[in-house]
KOLVOKOL-392151 format. One record per atom (N, C-alpha, C): x, y, z; residue in one letter. Coordinates in steps of 0.1 Angstrom, whole numbers, padded with zeros to 4 digits, always signed. Example, Ala and Ser with C-alpha at 12.3 -4.5 7.8 and 13.67 -1.06 7.14 Angstrom:
BEGIN
+0132-0057+0078A/+0123-0045+0078A/+0132-0033+0078A/+0128-0022+0071S/+0137-0011+0071S/+0129+0000+0079S/
//
This chain:
BEGIN
+0904+0154+0406X/+0898+0159+0418X/+0883+0160+0416X/+0877+0149+0414X/+0862+0149+0409X/+0853+0146+0421X/+0844+0155+0423X/+0834+0152+0433X/+0822+0143+0427X/+0813+0138+0437X/+0802+0132+0431X/+0793+0141+0424X/+0788+0137+0412X/+0778+0145+0404X/+0765+0143+0409X/+0762+0132+0415X/+0748+0127+0417X/+0742+0130+0430X/+0751+0131+0440X/+0745+0130+0454X/+0736+0143+0457X/+0740+0154+0451X/+0731+0166+0452X/+0717+0163+0446X/+0717+0155+0436X/+0704+0153+0430X/+0694+0144+0439X/+0700+0134+0446X/+0692+0125+0453X/+0690+0131+0467X/+0699+0138+0473X/+0697+0142+0486X/+0687+0153+0487X/+0683+0160+0476X/+0672+0168+0476X/+0660+0163+0469X/+0660+0151+0469X/+0649+0144+0462X/+0645+0149+0449X/+0655+0149+0440X/+0652+0154+0426X/+0656+0166+0422X/+0661+0174+0432X/+0665+0188+0427X/+0680+0189+0427X/+0686+0190+0416X/+0701+0190+0416X/+0706+0203+0422X/+0719+0202+0428X/+0725+0213+0434X/+0738+0217+0428X/+0743+0228+0431X/+0756+0232+0425X/+0767+0223+0429X/+0777+0220+0420X/+0786+0210+0422X/+0797+0216+0433X/+0801+0209+0442X/+0811+0215+0451X/+0825+0211+0447X/+0833+0220+0443X/+0847+0217+0439X/+0855+0230+0439X/+0867+0229+0445X/+0874+0240+0449X/+0883+0245+0437X/+0886+0236+0427X/+0894+0240+0415X/+0887+0242+0403X/+0888+0254+0397X/+0880+0255+0383X/+0887+0247+0372X/+0880+0245+0362X/+0886+0239+0350X/+0896+0249+0343X/+0905+0243+0335X/+0914+0252+0328X/+0906+0259+0316X/+0911+0270+0312X/+0904+0277+0301X/+0903+0268+0289X/+0891+0266+0283X/+0890+0258+0271X/+0889+0243+0274X/+0889+0238+0286X/+0888+0225+0289X/+0874+0221+0294X/+0868+0210+0288X/+0855+0206+0291X/+0855+0192+0297X/+0848+0190+0308X/+0846+0178+0315X/+0832+0174+0314X/+0830+0161+0310X/+0816+0156+0309X/+0815+0142+0316X/+0804+0140+0323X/+0802+0127+0329X/+0787+0124+0327X/+0785+0111+0323X/+0772+0104+0321X/+0772+0092+0332X/+0761+0092+0340X/+0761+0083+0350X/+0747+0077+0351X/+0746+0065+0355X/+0734+0058+0358X/+0733+0056+0373X/+0722+0060+0380X/+0720+0060+0394X/+0709+0051+0397X/+0711+0043+0407X/+0700+0034+0412X/+0700+0036+0428X/+0689+0042+0432X/+0685+0044+0446X/+0674+0036+0451X/+0676+0028+0461X/+0665+0019+0465X/+0663+0021+0481X/+0651+0020+0485X/+0647+0022+0499X/+0636+0014+0504X/+0637+0008+0515X/+0625+0001+0521X/+0620+0009+0533X/+0628+0020+0537X/+0624+0027+0549X/+0625+0041+0547X/+0620+0049+0555X/+0621+0064+0555X/+0624+0069+0570X/+0629+0081+0571X/+0632+0086+0584X/+0620+0095+0588X/+0615+0094+0600X/+0605+0103+0605X/+0610+0116+0609X/+0601+0125+0614X/+0605+0138+0619X/+0616+0138+0629X/+0616+0128+0638X/+0626+0128+0648X/+0637+0118+0646X/+0639+0114+0634X/+0650+0105+0630X/+0648+0091+0632X/+0636+0087+0634X/+0634+0072+0636X/+0631+0066+0623X/+0635+0053+0620X/+0634+0046+0608X/+0620+0039+0609X/+0613+0040+0598X/+0600+0032+0596X/+0598+0028+0583X/+0588+0019+0579X/+0587+0015+0565X/+0584+0025+0557X/+0589+0026+0544X/+0587+0037+0534X/+0572+0037+0532X/+0565+0026+0530X/+0551+0026+0527X/+0545+0017+0538X/+0534+0022+0545X/+0527+0013+0555X/+0522+0000+0548X/+0524-0011+0555X/+0520-0024+0549X/+0530-0030+0539X/+0541-0024+0537X/+0550-0029+0528X/+0564-0031+0534X/+0568-0044+0536X/+0580-0047+0544X/+0592-0047+0535X/+0590-0048+0523X/+0601-0049+0512X/+0605-0035+0507X/+0614-0036+0497X/+0617-0022+0490X/+0604-0017+0484X/+0603-0003+0486X/+0591+0003+0481X/+0595+0016+0473X/+0607+0019+0473X/+0611+0033+0466X/+0623+0029+0456X/+0622+0033+0445X/+0632+0029+0434X/+0634+0041+0425X/+0646+0046+0425X/+0650+0056+0414X/+0660+0050+0405X/+0657+0050+0392X/+0665+0044+0382X/+0667+0054+0371X/+0677+0063+0372X/+0678+0075+0364X/+0692+0076+0358X/+0693+0085+0347X/+0705+0088+0340X/+0707+0103+0342X/+0720+0106+0345X/+0724+0120+0348X/+0736+0124+0339X/+0733+0136+0332X/+0744+0141+0324X/+0749+0154+0331X/+0762+0154+0333X/+0769+0166+0340X/+0780+0171+0331X/+0781+0184+0330X/+0792+0190+0321X/+0797+0204+0328X/+0809+0205+0327X/+0815+0218+0330X/+0826+0222+0321X/+0828+0235+0319X/+0838+0239+0309X/+0844+0252+0313X/+0857+0253+0311X/+0865+0264+0316X/+0863+0276+0306X/+0855+0286+0311X/+0854+0298+0302X/+0866+0306+0302X/+0872+0308+0313X/+0885+0315+0315X/+0893+0307+0325X/+0904+0313+0328X/+0914+0306+0338X/+0907+0304+0351X/+0898+0314+0354X/+0892+0314+0368X/+0877+0311+0368X/+0870+0310+0357X/+0856+0308+0356X/+0852+0296+0349X/+0844+0287+0355X/+0839+0276+0350X/+0824+0276+0349X/+0819+0273+0338X/+0804+0271+0336X/+0800+0256+0339X/+0789+0254+0346X/+0784+0240+0349X/+0771+0237+0345X/+0766+0226+0342X/+0753+0223+0339X/+0750+0209+0341X/+0737+0205+0345X/+0734+0191+0348X/+0719+0189+0343X/+0717+0177+0338X/+0703+0174+0333X/+0701+0159+0337X/+0690+0156+0345X/+0687+0143+0347X/+0675+0137+0340X/+0675+0125+0335X/+0665+0118+0330X/+0660+0108+0340X/+0648+0112+0347X/+0644+0105+0359X/+0634+0093+0355X/+0636+0082+0363X/+0628+0070+0364X/+0625+0067+0377X/+0613+0070+0383X/+0610+0068+0396X/+0598+0059+0398X/+0600+0049+0408X/+0589+0040+0410X/+0587+0040+0426X/+0574+0039+0429X/+0570+0036+0443X/+0559+0026+0443X/+0557+0020+0455X/+0547+0010+0457X/+0541+0012+0471X/+0528+0008+0471X/+0520+0007+0484X/+0515-0008+0484X/+0507-0012+0495X/+0502-0026+0494X/+0493-0030+0482X/+0489-0020+0475X/+0479-0024+0465X/+0484-0021+0451X/+0493-0011+0450X/+0497-0007+0435X/+0512-0003+0435X/+0517-0003+0422X/+0530+0002+0419X/+0529+0013+0409X/+0535+0025+0413X/+0534+0036+0404X/+0548+0041+0398X/+0547+0045+0386X/+0560+0049+0380X/+0558+0060+0371X/+0569+0068+0370X/+0570+0080+0363X/+0583+0081+0355X/+0583+0086+0343X/+0594+0088+0334X/+0594+0102+0330X/+0606+0109+0330X/+0607+0122+0324X/+0621+0130+0327X/+0622+0140+0321X/+0633+0149+0321X/+0631+0157+0335X/+0639+0157+0345X/+0638+0164+0357X/+0642+0179+0355X/+0645+0184+0367X/+0649+0199+0368X/+0665+0200+0362X/+0667+0210+0355X/+0680+0213+0349X/+0687+0222+0359X/+0700+0221+0359X/+0709+0231+0367X/+0719+0238+0357X/+0719+0251+0360X/+0728+0260+0352X/+0736+0269+0363X/+0749+0269+0361X/+0756+0277+0372X/+0770+0279+0367X/+0778+0286+0376X/+0792+0290+0374X/+0799+0288+0386X/+0812+0285+0385X/+0821+0285+0397X/+0834+0294+0393X/+0837+0302+0404X/+0848+0312+0403X/+0859+0309+0412X/+0870+0307+0407X/+0883+0304+0415X/+0887+0317+0421X/+0891+0316+0434X/+0895+0327+0441X/+0908+0328+0447X/+0917+0319+0441X/+0931+0317+0446X/+0939+0330+0443X/+0936+0336+0432X/+0945+0347+0427X/+0944+0358+0438X/+0933+0360+0444X/+0930+0371+0452X/+0936+0368+0467X/+0939+0356+0469X/+0944+0351+0482X/+0959+0349+0482X/+0965+0351+0471X/+0980+0348+0469X/+0982+0333+0469X/+0973+0325+0466X/+0975+0310+0465X/+0976+0305+0450X/+0980+0313+0441X/+0980+0310+0427X/+0988+0297+0424X/+1000+0296+0430X/+1009+0285+0428X/+1010+0276+0439X/+1001+0277+0449X/+1002+0269+0461X/+0993+0256+0462X/+0993+0249+0472X/+0984+0237+0474X/+0970+0240+0476X/+0966+0252+0481X/+0953+0255+0485X/+0945+0261+0474X/+0932+0259+0475X/+0923+0263+0465X/+0910+0268+0472X/+0903+0279+0467X/+0891+0283+0471X/+0882+0287+0460X/+0869+0285+0460X/+0861+0289+0449X/+0847+0291+0454X/+0839+0301+0447X/+0826+0303+0450X/+0818+0299+0438X/+0806+0294+0440X/+0797+0289+0430X/+0783+0294+0432X/+0776+0295+0421X/+0762+0298+0422X/+0754+0291+0411X/+0743+0286+0413X/+0735+0278+0403X/+0720+0281+0405X/+0714+0278+0394X/+0698+0279+0395X/+0693+0265+0390X/+0683+0261+0397X/+0677+0247+0393X/+0663+0252+0386X/+0660+0246+0374X/+0649+0251+0367X/+0641+0238+0362X/+0628+0237+0365X/+0621+0225+0359X/+0621+0226+0344X/+0619+0215+0337X/+0620+0214+0323X/+0607+0212+0316X/+0596+0218+0323X/+0582+0217+0318X/+0575+0203+0321X/+0581+0195+0330X/+0574+0183+0334X/+0561+0186+0342X/+0553+0176+0343X/+0541+0175+0351X/+0545+0173+0366X/+0543+0183+0374X/+0549+0181+0388X/+0539+0173+0397X/+0527+0170+0393X/+0517+0163+0403X/+0515+0148+0398X/+0525+0142+0390X/+0523+0128+0386X/+0528+0120+0400X/+0523+0108+0399X/+0526+0099+0411X/+0536+0089+0406X/+0549+0088+0410X/+0555+0100+0418X/+0560+0111+0408X/+0564+0122+0413X/+0569+0133+0404X/+0583+0131+0401X/+0587+0136+0390X/+0603+0135+0387X/+0610+0149+0392X/+0602+0157+0399X/+0609+0168+0405X/+0598+0177+0413X/+0604+0186+0420X/+0595+0195+0429X/+0587+0204+0421X/+0592+0207+0409X/+0583+0217+0402X/+0586+0231+0403X/+0595+0236+0412X/+0597+0250+0414X/+0612+0253+0413X/+0615+0266+0411X/+0629+0270+0409X/+0636+0272+0422X/+0649+0267+0422X/+0658+0268+0433X/+0670+0276+0430X/+0676+0283+0439X/+0688+0290+0437X/+0698+0285+0448X/+0711+0284+0445X/+0721+0279+0455X/+0734+0286+0453X/+0741+0290+0464X/+0754+0295+0464X/+0762+0286+0474X/+0776+0285+0471X/+0784+0276+0479X/+0797+0282+0479X/+0806+0279+0489X/+0819+0282+0490X/+0827+0269+0493X/+0838+0266+0485X/+0845+0254+0486X/+0859+0256+0488X/+0865+0248+0497X/+0880+0249+0500X/+0886+0236+0497X/+0898+0236+0491X/+0904+0223+0487X/+0920+0224+0490X/+0926+0213+0492X/+0940+0213+0494X/+0947+0200+0487X/+0957+0202+0479X/+0964+0193+0473X/+0976+0188+0482X/+0979+0176+0483X/+0990+0171+0492X/+1002+0167+0484X/+1003+0172+0471X/+1014+0169+0463X/+1028+0171+0471X/+1037+0163+0470X/+1039+0152+0460X/+1031+0139+0461X/+1024+0138+0473X/+1016+0127+0474X/+1003+0129+0464X/+0999+0118+0457X/+0988+0120+0448X/+0974+0119+0455X/+0973+0129+0464X/+0961+0129+0473X/+0956+0144+0474X/+0943+0146+0476X/+0937+0158+0479X/+0926+0157+0489X/+0921+0168+0493X/+0908+0169+0503X/+0902+0181+0499X/+0888+0182+0501X/+0880+0194+0498X/+0868+0193+0506X/+0863+0205+0511X/+0849+0206+0516X/+0842+0218+0512X/+0829+0219+0513X/+0821+0230+0509X/+0810+0232+0519X/+0805+0244+0519X/+0792+0248+0525X/+0784+0257+0516X/+0771+0255+0517X/+0763+0264+0508X/+0749+0266+0514X/+0741+0273+0506X/+0727+0277+0510X/+0719+0275+0498X/+0708+0269+0499X/+0699+0266+0488X/+0685+0274+0491X/+0681+0283+0483X/+0669+0290+0484X/+0659+0283+0475X/+0648+0279+0482X/+0637+0272+0473X/+0625+0281+0473X/+0623+0285+0461X/+0613+0295+0459X/+0599+0290+0455X/+0589+0299+0455X/+0575+0295+0451X/+0573+0297+0437X/+0583+0298+0428X/+0581+0300+0413X/+0578+0286+0407X/+0566+0284+0401X/+0562+0271+0396X/+0559+0272+0381X/+0563+0284+0375X/+0558+0286+0361X/+0565+0277+0351X/+0576+0270+0355X/+0584+0262+0345X/+0579+0247+0346X/+0569+0244+0353X/+0564+0231+0354X/+0548+0231+0352X/+0542+0220+0350X/+0529+0220+0347X/+0521+0211+0358X/+0508+0212+0358X/+0500+0204+0367X/+0487+0199+0359X/+0483+0187+0361X/+0471+0182+0355X/+0460+0181+0365X/+0448+0183+0360X/+0436+0182+0370X/+0436+0168+0375X/+0434+0168+0389X/+0435+0155+0395X/+0426+0154+0408X/+0418+0144+0407X/+0408+0142+0419X/+0416+0132+0428X/+0422+0137+0439X/+0430+0128+0446X/+0421+0117+0453X/+0427+0105+0453X/+0420+0093+0458X/+0412+0086+0448X/+0410+0093+0437X/+0402+0087+0426X/+0412+0085+0414X/+0419+0095+0409X/+0429+0093+0399X/+0441+0088+0405X/+0446+0075+0403X/+0457+0070+0409X/+0470+0074+0404X/+0471+0081+0392X/+0483+0085+0387X/+0487+0099+0389X/+0481+0106+0399X/+0484+0118+0402X/+0479+0122+0417X/+0484+0134+0421X/+0480+0139+0434X/+0476+0154+0432X/+0469+0159+0441X/+0464+0173+0442X/+0476+0182+0442X/+0475+0192+0433X/+0486+0203+0430X/+0485+0213+0441X/+0491+0213+0452X/+0490+0222+0463X/+0501+0233+0463X/+0510+0232+0454X/+0522+0241+0454X/+0528+0243+0468X/+0533+0233+0474X/+0538+0234+0487X/+0550+0245+0488X/+0552+0249+0500X/+0562+0258+0505X/+0573+0251+0508X/+0584+0249+0499X/+0596+0241+0502X/+0605+0249+0510X/+0611+0243+0521X/+0620+0251+0530X/+0634+0253+0524X/+0640+0264+0527X/+0653+0267+0525X/+0663+0257+0532X/+0675+0255+0526X/+0683+0245+0531X/+0698+0248+0531X/+0705+0244+0541X/+0719+0245+0542X/+0724+0232+0535X/+0736+0233+0528X/+0742+0222+0522X/+0756+0221+0525X/+0762+0209+0525X/+0776+0207+0528X/+0781+0195+0522X/+0794+0194+0520X/+0800+0182+0513X/+0815+0182+0518X/+0820+0170+0518X/+0834+0167+0522X/+0838+0155+0513X/+0851+0154+0511X/+0856+0143+0503X/+0872+0144+0504X/+0878+0132+0502X/+0892+0130+0501X/+0895+0119+0490X/+0905+0122+0483X/+0909+0112+0472X/+0923+0109+0472X/+0927+0097+0467X/+0941+0093+0465X/+0941+0085+0453X/+0952+0088+0445X/+0953+0082+0431X/+0965+0071+0433X/+0961+0059+0428X/+0970+0048+0428X/+0976+0047+0413X/+0989+0044+0412X/+0996+0041+0400X/+0994+0026+0398X/+0989+0022+0386X/+0988+0008+0383X/+0995+0005+0370X/+1003-0006+0371X/+1010-0010+0358X/+1000-0015+0348X/+1004-0013+0335X/+0995-0020+0325X/+0988-0009+0317X/+0976-0013+0310X/+0969-0004+0302X/+0961+0006+0310X/+0958+0004+0323X/+0951+0013+0331X/+0960+0020+0341X/+0963+0033+0338X/+0975+0039+0346X/+0971+0045+0359X/+0958+0049+0360X/+0955+0055+0373X/+0942+0050+0379X/+0941+0048+0391X/+0929+0045+0400X/+0926+0055+0410X/+0915+0062+0410X/+0913+0072+0420X/+0904+0066+0430X/+0907+0066+0443X/+0899+0060+0454X/+0894+0073+0462X/+0881+0073+0465X/+0875+0085+0472X/+0868+0081+0484X/+0867+0090+0495X/+0859+0090+0506X/+0849+0101+0504X/+0836+0099+0505X/+0826+0110+0502X/+0816+0113+0513X/+0812+0124+0514X/+0801+0127+0523X/+0793+0140+0519X/+0780+0139+0520X/+0771+0150+0516X/+0761+0152+0527X/+0755+0164+0528X/+0745+0167+0538X/+0736+0178+0532X/+0723+0177+0536X/+0713+0188+0534X/+0706+0190+0547X/+0703+0202+0551X/+0698+0204+0564X/+0688+0216+0564X/+0674+0213+0563X/+0664+0222+0562X/+0666+0233+0574X/+0664+0246+0570X/+0665+0257+0580X/+0654+0255+0590X/+0643+0252+0587X/+0631+0249+0595X/+0630+0233+0597X/+0627+0230+0609X/+0626+0216+0612X/+0613+0210+0605X/+0615+0198+0600X/+0604+0191+0592X/+0592+0191+0600X/+0580+0195+0594X/+0566+0195+0600X/+0557+0188+0592X/+0558+0186+0579X/+0547+0180+0571X/+0554+0168+0563X/+0549+0156+0566X/+0554+0144+0560X/+0552+0143+0545X/+0560+0136+0539X/+0557+0132+0524X/+0549+0120+0524X/+0544+0117+0513X/+0534+0105+0511X/+0541+0097+0500X/+0537+0084+0500X/+0541+0075+0489X/+0538+0081+0475X/+0527+0087+0474X/+0523+0092+0461X/+0532+0104+0457X/+0538+0110+0466X/+0547+0123+0463X/+0558+0122+0473X/+0569+0114+0470X/+0579+0113+0480X/+0590+0124+0479X/+0586+0137+0478X/+0594+0148+0479X/+0591+0157+0491X/+0599+0155+0501X/+0595+0162+0514X/+0596+0177+0512X/+0588+0184+0518X/+0589+0200+0519X/+0601+0205+0527X/+0604+0197+0537X/+0615+0200+0547X/+0621+0187+0549X/+0635+0187+0549X/+0641+0175+0552X/+0656+0177+0557X/+0661+0167+0564X/+0675+0168+0569X/+0681+0154+0566X/+0693+0153+0559X/+0699+0140+0556X/+0713+0141+0555X/+0719+0130+0558X/+0734+0128+0558X/+0737+0116+0549X/+0746+0118+0539X/+0750+0107+0530X/+0765+0104+0532X/+0769+0092+0534X/+0783+0089+0533X/+0786+0077+0524X/+0798+0077+0519X/+0800+0067+0509X/+0815+0067+0505X/+0817+0061+0493X/+0831+0060+0487X/+0829+0058+0472X/+0840+0059+0465X/+0841+0056+0452X/+0854+0052+0445X/+0854+0046+0434X/+0866+0041+0426X/+0864+0044+0412X/+0874+0052+0407X/+0873+0055+0392X/+0887+0050+0385X/+0886+0043+0374X/+0897+0038+0367X/+0898+0047+0354X/+0910+0052+0353X/+0913+0060+0342X/+0921+0053+0331X/+0916+0051+0319X/+0923+0045+0308X/+0928+0054+0298X/+0931+0049+0285X/+0935+0057+0275X/+0926+0069+0272X/+0933+0080+0268X/+0927+0093+0264X/+0920+0099+0276X/+0924+0095+0288X/+0918+0101+0300X/+0903+0098+0303X/+0899+0087+0297X/+0885+0083+0299X/+0884+0076+0312X/+0874+0079+0321X/+0873+0073+0334X/+0860+0065+0334X/+0861+0054+0341X/+0849+0045+0344X/+0849+0043+0359X/+0837+0046+0365X/+0838+0047+0380X/+0825+0042+0385X/+0826+0039+0399X/+0814+0035+0407X/+0815+0043+0420X/+0803+0047+0424X/+0802+0053+0438X/+0789+0048+0445X/+0791+0047+0458X/+0780+0041+0466X/+0779+0050+0479X/+0766+0052+0483X/+0763+0060+0494X/+0752+0052+0503X/+0753+0054+0516X/+0743+0051+0524X/+0737+0063+0532X/+0726+0062+0539X/+0719+0073+0546X/+0718+0070+0561X/+0729+0073+0568X/+0729+0069+0583X/+0720+0077+0591X/+0717+0088+0586X/+0708+0097+0595X/+0699+0106+0586X/+0687+0108+0590X/+0679+0118+0583X/+0666+0120+0592X/+0659+0131+0587X/+0646+0135+0592X/+0637+0138+0580X/+0626+0131+0580X/+0616+0134+0570X/+0622+0132+0556X/+0630+0121+0554X/+0635+0118+0541X/+0636+0103+0538X/+0639+0099+0527X/+0641+0085+0523X/+0654+0079+0527X/+0654+0068+0534X/+0666+0060+0539X/+0670+0051+0528X/+0678+0056+0519X/+0682+0048+0506X/+0695+0044+0506X/+0698+0034+0498X/+0711+0030+0494X/+0712+0035+0480X/+0723+0043+0476X/+0724+0049+0463X/+0737+0043+0456X/+0736+0039+0444X/+0746+0033+0436X/+0747+0040+0423X/+0759+0045+0419X/+0761+0052+0406X/+0772+0046+0398X/+0770+0044+0385X/+0779+0039+0376X/+0781+0050+0365X/+0794+0054+0363X/+0796+0066+0354X/+0807+0064+0345X/+0806+0071+0334X/+0817+0073+0324X/+0820+0088+0323X/+0833+0092+0323X/+0837+0106+0323X/+0848+0108+0314X/+0850+0121+0309X/+0861+0124+0300X/+0863+0139+0301X/+0876+0143+0298X/+0880+0157+0297X/+0886+0159+0284X/+0883+0170+0276X/+0890+0173+0264X/+0893+0188+0264X/+0903+0192+0256X/+0906+0206+0254X/+0900+0211+0241X/+0893+0221+0240X/+0886+0226+0228X/+0896+0235+0220X/
//
């Protein structure tokens, strides 16, 4: 019952969010996933949801995110799971005259998920409920490079997730809702002196006021039994959304494609093949059918995952 590890990263334009999952890990069990993500866009959504070119004067793809993402979670107790994520960002943008690129470690995520089934009498039933909390912290990167690998400030997020197993059918479904507090704490990132319009590799450090956001996710999965050396194939339908509490008012630029307020919906699916020792190799793809003040991207993720008992 694995959710997308990466869509929270992209839907918030580089700020990872708490993973939405209703079932905690077993005590002493560790789950790790390493994924390569490729997000590409030729268009952006304006304030009122209309699509327009990502960069004026560029009719082709102009936004490229080619990043690695490490995600891990471990069962501290039967009901408490620790979570963490770390992205290695590679972001490219272009305008009619130049192509800009930035490499660096983005913002890290640390958090915990607490299973609530025992308090609801669901201990041995098909239903699951969990609460999670996470903090997103910059890793010391320069926040005003063109483009930046992260927003540069600290975020907090809480979420509630409900899930249901349809056993004996090898299927499940789950959904979550959360709230992300985007603070004005910038002390964990840096800024370089920049004369905007003259220094092409940076933009003025204005420390913008990022808007708080509601988050939501939904997914369903079905496991197929396959004869031969590959015993299980998990097929998923996935959806993610982020919705700024305040309507977008200030547009992002090609130099800094991280909107201060955005609203976006991502939908997609995934397939993961599990082989010997429980190692899984999977692919997930997402489109952005609707948004306001956000990148209209196609997102593709290739990942390897494994679970072990310590």
